[in-house]
PASEBA-1860 file (N, C-alpha, C; in nm, 3 decimals):
! residues 245
1> MFRYKIRI> -1.154/2.312/1.760/-1.147/2.189/1.680/-1.025/2.107/1.725 ~ -1.044/1.977/1.738/-0.938/1.888/1.785/-0.906/1.787/1.675 ~ -0.776/1.776/1.641/-0.733/1.687/1.533/-0.677/1.558/1.591 ~ -0.723/1.446/1.535/-0.678/1.314/1.578/-0.604/1.244/1.465 ~ -0.494/1.180/1.503/-0.416/1.097/1.412/-0.437/0.952/1.454 ~ -0.473/0.868/1.358/-0.493/0.727/1.390/-0.407/0.640/1.298 ~ -0.363/0.526/1.353/-0.289/0.427/1.274/-0.377/0.303/1.263 ~ -0.388/0.252/1.140/-0.491/0.153/1.111/-0.432/0.033/1.037
9> EYDGRGFV> -0.486/-0.085/1.068/-0.458/-0.202/0.984/-0.590/-0.253/0.928 ~ -0.583/-0.309/0.807/-0.705/-0.365/0.749/-0.673/-0.469/0.644 ~ -0.770/-0.557/0.627/-0.769/-0.657/0.521/-0.845/-0.595/0.404 ~ -0.777/-0.576/0.292/-0.837/-0.505/0.180/-0.943/-0.582/0.105 ~ -0.955/-0.712/0.132/-1.059/-0.789/0.065/-1.196/-0.742/0.111 ~ -1.288/-0.728/0.019/-1.422/-0.683/0.055/-1.439/-0.533/0.049 ~ -1.330/-0.460/0.022/-1.337/-0.314/0.010/-1.300/-0.273/-0.133 ~ -1.357/-0.162/-0.179/-1.321/-0.109/-0.311/-1.191/-0.029/-0.303
17> GWQRQDNG> -1.131/-0.024/-0.186/-1.007/0.049/-0.163/-1.021/0.139/-0.043 ~ -0.921/0.225/-0.021/-0.927/0.318/0.091/-1.035/0.423/0.068 ~ -1.037/0.482/-0.048/-1.117/0.602/-0.073/-1.266/0.570/-0.090 ~ -1.349/0.654/-0.028/-1.495/0.641/-0.041/-1.534/0.649/-0.189 ~ -1.617/0.554/-0.233/-1.663/0.548/-0.372/-1.809/0.507/-0.375 ~ -1.870/0.525/-0.492/-2.012/0.493/-0.509/-2.036/0.346/-0.541 ~ -1.930/0.274/-0.580/-1.948/0.138/-0.629/-1.923/0.029/-0.525 ~ -1.917/0.066/-0.397/-1.900/-0.036/-0.294/-1.840/0.022/-0.167
25> PSVQQALE> -1.827/-0.061/-0.062/-1.775/-0.015/0.066/-1.626/0.014/0.061 ~ -1.583/0.119/0.130/-1.442/0.154/0.138/-1.399/0.159/0.283 ~ -1.268/0.155/0.305/-1.215/0.165/0.440/-1.245/0.303/0.498 ~ -1.228/0.406/0.419/-1.257/0.542/0.463/-1.402/0.553/0.511 ~ -1.494/0.500/0.435/-1.636/0.505/0.471/-1.662/0.432/0.603 ~ -1.603/0.314/0.620/-1.622/0.237/0.743/-1.575/0.317/0.864 ~ -1.462/0.384/0.852/-1.409/0.462/0.963/-1.493/0.586/0.990 ~ -1.534/0.655/0.885/-1.615/0.775/0.902/-1.749/0.742/0.968
33> EAVEKFCG> -1.807/0.629/0.930/-1.933/0.588/0.991/-1.912/0.549/1.137 ~ -1.796/0.489/1.169/-1.765/0.453/1.307/-1.751/0.578/1.393 ~ -1.688/0.683/1.339/-1.674/0.809/1.412/-1.812/0.868/1.442 ~ -1.899/0.867/1.343/-2.032/0.925/1.363/-2.112/0.847/1.467 ~ -2.101/0.715/1.465/-2.171/0.634/1.565/-2.115/0.658/1.705 ~ -1.987/0.685/1.713/-1.920/0.708/1.841/-1.961/0.841/1.905 ~ -1.957/0.948/1.826/-1.975/1.080/1.888/-2.081/1.167/1.820 ~ -2.144/1.116/1.715/-2.248/1.192/1.649/-2.199/1.298/1.553
41> ETVTLFGA> -2.068/1.308/1.534/-2.013/1.408/1.443/-1.985/1.347/1.305 ~ -2.020/1.421/1.201/-1.990/1.379/1.064/-1.853/1.434/1.025 ~ -1.761/1.344/0.993/-1.624/1.387/0.965/-1.579/1.334/0.831 ~ -1.470/1.391/0.780/-1.400/1.338/0.663/-1.262/1.294/0.709 ~ -1.228/1.168/0.681/-1.095/1.117/0.713/-1.002/1.140/0.595 ~ -0.879/1.178/0.624/-0.777/1.199/0.522/-0.665/1.098/0.547 ~ -0.643/1.009/0.449/-0.545/0.904/0.465/-0.411/0.939/0.404 ~ -0.307/0.868/0.449/-0.172/0.890/0.397/-0.154/0.834/0.257
49> GRTDSGVH> -0.235/0.734/0.221/-0.224/0.672/0.090/-0.356/0.610/0.050 ~ -0.387/0.619/-0.079/-0.513/0.564/-0.129/-0.490/0.423/-0.182 ~ -0.495/0.325/-0.094/-0.473/0.187/-0.136/-0.590/0.140/-0.223 ~ -0.558/0.054/-0.321/-0.657/0.003/-0.415/-0.739/-0.110/-0.354 ~ -0.841/-0.150/-0.427/-0.922/-0.264/-0.388/-0.835/-0.388/-0.371 ~ -0.851/-0.457/-0.259/-0.774/-0.579/-0.234/-0.638/-0.558/-0.174 ~ -0.592/-0.434/-0.162/-0.462/-0.404/-0.100/-0.481/-0.388/0.051 ~ -0.386/-0.438/0.127/-0.397/-0.441/0.272/-0.310/-0.333/0.337
57> ALGQVAHF> -0.330/-0.312/0.466/-0.247/-0.216/0.540/-0.215/-0.270/0.677 ~ -0.091/-0.254/0.715/-0.046/-0.282/0.852/-0.024/-0.153/0.929 ~ -0.012/-0.041/0.857/0.017/0.086/0.923/-0.030/0.206/0.844 ~ -0.152/0.200/0.791/-0.211/0.319/0.728/-0.229/0.427/0.835 ~ -0.217/0.552/0.796/-0.235/0.664/0.889/-0.339/0.759/0.832 ~ -0.424/0.811/0.919/-0.527/0.907/0.876/-0.547/1.011/0.985 ~ -0.608/1.123/0.946/-0.643/1.223/1.046/-0.786/1.271/1.023 ~ -0.847/1.321/1.130/-0.980/1.379/1.123/-0.997/1.476/1.239
65> DLERENGA> -1.094/1.564/1.227/-1.118/1.667/1.328/-1.251/1.644/1.400 ~ -1.249/1.668/1.531/-1.370/1.662/1.612/-1.391/1.796/1.683 ~ -1.516/1.830/1.704/-1.546/1.955/1.773/-1.521/1.944/1.923 ~ -1.537/1.824/1.977/-1.517/1.803/2.120/-1.396/1.712/2.144 ~ -1.324/1.739/2.250/-1.206/1.659/2.283/-1.245/1.529/2.351 ~ -1.179/1.422/2.312/-1.197/1.291/2.374/-1.060/1.231/2.400 ~ -1.050/1.146/2.499/-0.924/1.079/2.527/-0.883/0.991/2.410 ~ -0.754/0.985/2.384/-0.704/0.908/2.269/-0.743/0.761/2.278
73> DTVRDALN> -0.731/0.702/2.397/-0.768/0.562/2.414/-0.917/0.542/2.395 ~ -0.995/0.638/2.437/-1.140/0.631/2.419/-1.174/0.632/2.270 ~ -1.107/0.719/2.195/-1.130/0.725/2.051/-1.095/0.592/1.986 ~ -0.978/0.539/2.018/-0.936/0.411/1.960/-1.037/0.300/1.991 ~ -1.073/0.286/2.118/-1.160/0.176/2.158/-1.301/0.192/2.105 ~ -1.351/0.314/2.101/-1.486/0.338/2.051/-1.494/0.309/1.901 ~ -1.393/0.353/1.827/-1.392/0.326/1.683/-1.387/0.176/1.656 ~ -1.304/0.105/1.730/-1.295/-0.040/1.710/-1.428/-0.109/1.743
81> FHLKPHAV> -1.498/-0.059/1.844/-1.628/-0.117/1.879/-1.726/-0.100/1.763 ~ -1.728/0.019/1.704/-1.825/0.048/1.599/-1.779/0.001/1.461 ~ -1.654/-0.042/1.448/-1.606/-0.096/1.321/-1.649/-0.241/1.299 ~ -1.689/-0.309/1.403/-1.731/-0.449/1.389/-1.851/-0.456/1.295 ~ -1.855/-0.552/1.203/-1.765/-0.667/1.185/-1.661/-0.646/1.074 ~ -1.633/-0.521/1.036/-1.534/-0.496/0.931/-1.394/-0.544/0.974 ~ -1.314/-0.587/0.876/-1.177/-0.630/0.903/-1.086/-0.508/0.905 ~ -1.118/-0.415/0.995/-1.043/-0.290/1.011/-1.019/-0.271/1.159
89> SVLEAELT> -0.897/-0.233/1.196/-0.864/-0.212/1.336/-0.784/-0.084/1.353 ~ -0.827/0.000/1.448/-0.750/0.119/1.482/-0.648/0.078/1.588 ~ -0.521/0.080/1.551/-0.415/0.035/1.641/-0.380/0.141/1.744 ~ -0.378/0.266/1.701/-0.342/0.377/1.790/-0.422/0.500/1.752 ~ -0.448/0.584/1.849/-0.509/0.715/1.825/-0.436/0.815/1.913 ~ -0.416/0.935/1.861/-0.353/1.040/1.941/-0.402/1.177/1.899 ~ -0.408/1.266/1.994/-0.440/1.406/1.966/-0.314/1.470/1.909 ~ -0.327/1.539/1.798/-0.208/1.591/1.731/-0.225/1.739/1.699
97> ECDFDARL> -0.120/1.797/1.644/-0.125/1.939/1.609/-0.225/1.963/1.496 ~ -0.285/2.081/1.495/-0.388/2.111/1.396/-0.333/2.124/1.254 ~ -0.201/2.140/1.240/-0.144/2.150/1.106/-0.092/2.014/1.056 ~ -0.111/1.909/1.135/-0.070/1.776/1.089/-0.162/1.730/0.977 ~ -0.103/1.676/0.871/-0.179/1.623/0.758/-0.125/1.484/0.726 ~ -0.210/1.384/0.735/-0.166/1.246/0.717/-0.095/1.224/0.585 ~ -0.138/1.292/0.481/-0.076/1.275/0.348/0.041/1.370/0.328 ~ 0.018/1.500/0.351/0.118/1.601/0.317/0.236/1.603/0.415
105> SARERVYL> 0.213/1.561/0.539/0.321/1.563/0.638/0.412/1.440/0.629 ~ 0.373/1.341/0.552/0.450/1.216/0.544/0.584/1.238/0.473 ~ 0.690/1.181/0.529/0.823/1.188/0.469/0.857/1.064/0.388 ~ 0.801/0.949/0.427/0.824/0.825/0.353/0.707/0.730/0.372 ~ 0.688/0.647/0.271/0.589/0.540/0.278/0.660/0.408/0.251 ~ 0.625/0.306/0.326/0.690/0.176/0.314/0.586/0.072/0.275 ~ 0.613/0.004/0.164/0.524/-0.103/0.118/0.597/-0.236/0.120 ~ 0.520/-0.342/0.136/0.574/-0.478/0.129/0.486/-0.558/0.035
113> YRITNRRA> 0.550/-0.632/-0.055/0.474/-0.723/-0.141/0.518/-0.865/-0.112 ~ 0.420/-0.952/-0.089/0.451/-1.091/-0.049/0.409/-1.188/-0.159 ~ 0.503/-1.271/-0.201/0.478/-1.378/-0.298/0.500/-1.512/-0.228 ~ 0.406/-1.604/-0.245/0.426/-1.741/-0.199/0.462/-1.825/-0.320 ~ 0.584/-1.875/-0.321/0.640/-1.944/-0.436/0.651/-2.093/-0.405 ~ 0.545/-2.166/-0.442/0.541/-2.310/-0.418/0.440/-2.374/-0.515 ~ 0.450/-2.504/-0.532/0.358/-2.574/-0.622/0.217/-2.582/-0.566 ~ 0.204/-2.602/-0.436/0.071/-2.617/-0.375/0.000/-2.483/-0.369
121> PLGLNRGL> -0.128/-2.479/-0.401/-0.202/-2.352/-0.394/-0.219/-2.305/-0.251 ~ -0.261/-2.180/-0.237/-0.276/-2.121/-0.105/-0.403/-2.170/-0.036 ~ -0.389/-2.197/0.092/-0.505/-2.230/0.174/-0.535/-2.116/0.268 ~ -0.455/-2.104/0.374/-0.478/-2.000/0.475/-0.454/-1.860/0.422 ~ -0.358/-1.842/0.333/-0.319/-1.708/0.289/-0.376/-1.667/0.154 ~ -0.480/-1.733/0.111/-0.544/-1.695/-0.015/-0.598/-1.552/-0.002 ~ -0.562/-1.467/-0.097/-0.602/-1.327/-0.092/-0.508/-1.240/-0.013 ~ -0.409/-1.302/0.052/-0.313/-1.228/0.134/-0.171/-1.240/0.080
129> SWWVPAPL> -0.154/-1.310/-0.029/-0.024/-1.329/-0.091/-0.048/-1.367/-0.236 ~ 0.051/-1.340/-0.321/0.042/-1.379/-0.462/0.102/-1.517/-0.477 ~ 0.019/-1.613/-0.516/0.066/-1.749/-0.537/0.130/-1.761/-0.674 ~ 0.258/-1.796/-0.677/0.332/-1.818/-0.802/0.389/-1.959/-0.796 ~ 0.332/-2.055/-0.870/0.378/-2.194/-0.861/0.511/-2.221/-0.931 ~ 0.543/-2.144/-1.036/0.670/-2.166/-1.107/0.787/-2.117/-1.023 ~ 0.900/-2.185/-1.025/1.015/-2.144/-0.943/1.063/-2.003/-0.978 ~ 1.095/-1.927/-0.874/1.147/-1.791/-0.892/1.285/-1.781/-0.827
137> DAEAMNEA> 1.374/-1.710/-0.894/1.509/-1.685/-0.843/1.508/-1.547/-0.776 ~ 1.499/-1.547/-0.643/1.490/-1.421/-0.568/1.616/-1.337/-0.584 ~ 1.732/-1.403/-0.597/1.857/-1.328/-0.614/1.857/-1.253/-0.748 ~ 1.806/-1.316/-0.852/1.798/-1.249/-0.982/1.699/-1.133/-0.976 ~ 1.592/-1.150/-0.902/1.494/-1.042/-0.885/1.558/-0.925/-0.810 ~ 1.636/-0.956/-0.708/1.700/-0.850/-0.630/1.805/-0.776/-0.713 ~ 1.877/-0.849/-0.796/1.977/-0.786/-0.883/1.909/-0.690/-0.981 ~ 1.794/-0.732/-1.035/1.720/-0.645/-1.127/1.664/-0.523/-1.055
145> AKGLIGEH> 1.626/-0.543/-0.929/1.568/-0.433/-0.851/1.669/-0.321/-0.827 ~ 1.796/-0.355/-0.817/1.899/-0.255/-0.788/1.901/-0.144/-0.894 ~ 1.872/-0.178/-1.019/1.875/-0.080/-1.126/1.757/0.016/-1.125 ~ 1.661/-0.008/-1.037/1.542/0.076/-1.028/1.547/0.173/-0.911 ~ 1.647/0.156/-0.824/1.661/0.242/-0.706/1.714/0.379/-0.749 ~ 1.665/0.483/-0.684/1.709/0.619/-0.715/1.600/0.700/-0.781 ~ 1.639/0.817/-0.829/1.543/0.907/-0.895/1.534/0.873/-1.044 ~ 1.412/0.844/-1.088/1.390/0.808/-1.228/1.253/0.857/-1.273
153> DFTTFRAT> 1.237/0.861/-1.403/1.104/0.876/-1.463/1.044/0.735/-1.468 ~ 0.942/0.711/-1.385/0.885/0.577/-1.372/0.760/0.557/-1.457 ~ 0.753/0.625/-1.572/0.637/0.611/-1.660/0.610/0.465/-1.695 ~ 0.716/0.386/-1.714/0.701/0.244/-1.748/0.625/0.168/-1.640 ~ 0.630/0.216/-1.517/0.567/0.144/-1.406/0.451/0.224/-1.346 ~ 0.393/0.309/-1.428/0.285/0.397/-1.384/0.154/0.354/-1.450 ~ 0.046/0.348/-1.372/-0.084/0.316/-1.429/-0.122/0.422/-1.532 ~ -0.189/0.381/-1.637/-0.223/0.474/-1.744/-0.318/0.584/-1.695
161> HCQAKSPV> -0.397/0.556/-1.591/-0.489/0.657/-1.538/-0.435/0.726/-1.413 ~ -0.306/0.713/-1.388/-0.243/0.779/-1.272/-0.259/0.930/-1.284 ~ -0.294/0.995/-1.173/-0.321/1.139/-1.172/-0.205/1.222/-1.117 ~ -0.091/1.158/-1.088/0.024/1.232/-1.038/0.071/1.334/-1.141 ~ 0.117/1.449/-1.093/0.160/1.556/-1.184/0.286/1.520/-1.259 ~ 0.372/1.441/-1.197/0.500/1.404/-1.260/0.526/1.256/-1.241 ~ 0.586/1.188/-1.341/0.622/1.048/-1.327/0.758/1.029/-1.258 ~ 0.824/1.137/-1.223/0.956/1.129/-1.161/0.942/1.107/-1.011
169> KTLDVLDV> 0.998/0.997/-0.964/0.996/0.964/-0.821/1.133/0.913/-0.780 ~ 1.160/0.921/-0.649/1.286/0.870/-0.597/1.257/0.746/-0.513 ~ 1.302/0.632/-0.559/1.283/0.505/-0.490/1.405/0.482/-0.401 ~ 1.386/0.493/-0.271/1.497/0.482/-0.177/1.537/0.337/-0.152 ~ 1.439/0.249/-0.149/1.465/0.107/-0.123/1.378/0.022/-0.214 ~ 1.438/-0.078/-0.277/1.364/-0.184/-0.346/1.446/-0.310/-0.327 ~ 1.404/-0.391/-0.231/1.484/-0.505/-0.186/1.401/-0.633/-0.194 ~ 1.460/-0.737/-0.251/1.393/-0.866/-0.264/1.465/-0.968/-0.177
177> SRSGEVIE> 1.390/-1.037/-0.092/1.450/-1.138/-0.006/1.360/-1.261/-0.002 ~ 1.421/-1.373/0.034/1.345/-1.499/0.039/1.366/-1.568/0.171 ~ 1.257/-1.623/0.227/1.263/-1.707/0.346/1.173/-1.827/0.319 ~ 1.235/-1.940/0.288/1.156/-2.059/0.254/1.078/-2.036/0.126 ~ 0.949/-2.056/0.132/0.866/-2.042/0.013/0.813/-1.900/-0.007 ~ 0.847/-1.808/0.085/0.795/-1.672/0.079/0.902/-1.575/0.028 ~ 0.867/-1.501/-0.076/0.952/-1.395/-0.130/0.888/-1.262/-0.094 ~ 0.966/-1.171/-0.037/0.914/-1.040/0.001/0.990/-0.930/-0.073
185> IAARARSF> 0.914/-0.836/-0.128/0.972/-0.720/-0.196/0.938/-0.597/-0.113 ~ 1.039/-0.531/-0.058/1.020/-0.411/0.024/1.050/-0.289/-0.060 ~ 0.961/-0.191/-0.055/0.978/-0.067/-0.131/0.955/0.052/-0.039 ~ 1.045/0.150/-0.049/1.036/0.268/0.036/1.063/0.393/-0.047 ~ 0.974/0.493/-0.036/0.990/0.619/-0.108/0.904/0.725/-0.041 ~ 0.929/0.849/-0.074/0.843/0.956/-0.019/0.701/0.940/-0.069 ~ 0.686/0.907/-0.197/0.554/0.884/-0.254/0.568/0.792/-0.374 ~ 0.457/0.732/-0.414/0.456/0.637/-0.524/0.351/0.676/-0.626
193> LHHQVRNL> 0.372/0.634/-0.750/0.273/0.650/-0.855/0.166/0.542/-0.840 ~ 0.053/0.563/-0.903/-0.055/0.465/-0.896/-0.010/0.335/-0.962 ~ -0.023/0.226/-0.888/0.016/0.092/-0.931/0.168/0.074/-0.946 ~ 0.247/0.170/-0.900/0.391/0.160/-0.922/0.450/0.034/-0.860 ~ 0.417/0.006/-0.735/0.475/-0.111/-0.670/0.429/-0.240/-0.738 ~ 0.302/-0.250/-0.769/0.250/-0.371/-0.833/0.310/-0.390/-0.972 ~ 0.335/-0.282/-1.044/0.397/-0.293/-1.176/0.545/-0.331/-1.165 ~ 0.610/-0.279/-1.063/0.750/-0.318/-1.039/0.759/-0.467/-1.006
201> VGTLKLAG> 0.669/-0.513/-0.920/0.670/-0.655/-0.881/0.643/-0.745/-1.001 ~ 0.545/-0.708/-1.083/0.515/-0.788/-1.201/0.634/-0.799/-1.295 ~ 0.712/-0.693/-1.304/0.831/-0.692/-1.388/0.943/-0.774/-1.326 ~ 0.962/-0.760/-1.195/1.067/-0.837/-1.127/1.038/-0.988/-1.132 ~ 0.911/-1.023/-1.136/0.876/-1.165/-1.150/0.932/-1.222/-1.280 ~ 0.931/-1.143/-1.387/0.987/-1.189/-1.514/1.136/-1.219/-1.499 ~ 1.205/-1.137/-1.420/1.348/-1.163/-1.393/1.364/-1.289/-1.310 ~ 1.273/-1.310/-1.214/1.279/-1.429/-1.131/1.255/-1.557/-1.209
209> EGKWTAGD> 1.175/-1.547/-1.316/1.147/-1.663/-1.401/1.257/-1.688/-1.503 ~ 1.353/-1.594/-1.513/1.459/-1.607/-1.610/1.421/-1.559/-1.749 ~ 1.304/-1.496/-1.761/1.258/-1.446/-1.891/1.323/-1.312/-1.924 ~ 1.355/-1.234/-1.821/1.422/-1.105/-1.839/1.550/-1.105/-1.758 ~ 1.647/-1.026/-1.804/1.769/-1.002/-1.727/1.756/-0.868/-1.655 ~ 1.852/-0.840/-1.568/1.854/-0.709/-1.502/1.866/-0.598/-1.606 ~ 1.940/-0.625/-1.713/1.953/-0.527/-1.820/1.821/-0.501/-1.891 ~ 1.740/-0.606/-1.908/1.609/-0.590/-1.971/1.519/-0.501/-1.885
217> VKAALEKK> 1.525/-0.519/-1.754/1.444/-0.438/-1.662/1.486/-0.292/-1.669 ~ 1.619/-0.270/-1.669/1.671/-0.134/-1.679/1.631/-0.070/-1.812 ~ 1.635/-0.147/-1.920/1.598/-0.094/-2.051/1.450/-0.058/-2.055 ~ 1.368/-0.138/-1.988/1.224/-0.109/-1.983/1.200/0.023/-1.911 ~ 1.271/0.045/-1.802/1.260/0.172/-1.728/1.294/0.289/-1.818 ~ 1.401/0.276/-1.894/1.450/0.386/-1.976/1.359/0.416/-2.096 ~ 1.274/0.322/-2.133/1.182/0.347/-2.246/1.068/0.441/-2.208 ~ 1.041/0.454/-2.078/0.936/0.546/-2.031/0.804/0.521/-2.103
225> DRAAGGPT> 0.770/0.394/-2.107/0.649/0.351/-2.179/0.587/0.235/-2.102 ~ 0.464/0.251/-2.056/0.400/0.144/-1.978/0.399/0.012/-2.053 ~ 0.384/0.017/-2.185/0.379/-0.106/-2.264/0.511/-0.182/-2.261 ~ 0.619/-0.114/-2.222/0.751/-0.179/-2.218/0.774/-0.256/-2.089 ~ 0.690/-0.234/-1.990/0.708/-0.298/-1.861/0.636/-0.431/-1.850 ~ 0.655/-0.497/-1.737/0.590/-0.624/-1.712/0.446/-0.607/-1.668 ~ 0.377/-0.717/-1.641/0.237/-0.710/-1.601/0.219/-0.651/-1.461 ~ 0.097/-0.612/-1.432/0.063/-0.561/-1.298/0.036/-0.678/-1.205
233> APPDGLYL> 0.110/-0.687/-1.096/0.088/-0.793/-0.999/-0.048/-0.774/-0.933 ~ -0.113/-0.881/-0.890/-0.244/-0.868/-0.826/-0.233/-0.793/-0.692 ~ -0.343/-0.738/-0.643/-0.338/-0.662/-0.519/-0.316/-0.749/-0.395 ~ -0.341/-0.877/-0.405/-0.342/-0.967/-0.289/-0.221/-0.954/-0.199 ~ -0.102/-0.945/-0.258/0.021/-0.950/-0.178/0.073/-0.816/-0.132 ~ 0.002/-0.706/-0.161/0.055/-0.572/-0.130/0.004/-0.520/0.004 ~ 0.097/-0.468/0.083/0.066/-0.413/0.215/0.131/-0.276/0.231 ~ 0.054/-0.179/0.278/0.111/-0.052/0.324/0.155/-0.076/0.467
241> VEVVY> 0.286/-0.082/0.487/0.342/-0.125/0.616/0.356/-0.010/0.714 ~ 0.404/0.105/0.664/0.438/0.214/0.756/0.437/0.346/0.681 ~ 0.399/0.451/0.753/0.412/0.587/0.702/0.502/0.661/0.799 ~ 0.611/0.718/0.750/0.710/0.783/0.835/0.689/0.934/0.832 ~ 0.691/0.996/0.951/0.671/1.142/0.962/0.793/1.207/1.025
END
């Protein structure tokens, strides 16, 4: 058996998410079907993260096993051929060790959330960024973000149906920066709770609007209650950027 590691980018629009589901097309399904068309083998892909419907990836990682060995470039090119017309691209493929696991071997995951902060609605980037027409103070958002870095019980920012065994996570990076009309929130951790990044962003937006202070955000965290946090940001602006091994 030969194990392959692939790095993938995709536009999350039009998919029910990464994971194969009964209610619509998934990225996992598109890739598994491409593998079968390429070599005739039925495989299960294992991804580093289960992105939700509408969430994008610049560097998702997955692994799968084949009975016959193929060149890495051949695997990449064949999968891309059979992925058409899906908005999914295999950037790299490599033969890896049999004990490599895309999810369990990961040391860190890096997400980016993009907000377009301007009065005019989105044209080209509709569905690829969160349009917020009201002015946002990125510095205030970044100041509030500092209080969320480190190891905490993130129940306040956890989806109610999250299946993680523990709400305690260590957030290594949560940084807010602005370039022109675009605000970017970078988040880095070993793992995240379901909707954690989107819930963090929705809360930081309140700080950017001047409705909450950094102290309010910290107090919400300490309440360990989802109802104490801000709204869930839409999936449009969220990207899985990198998985570190």
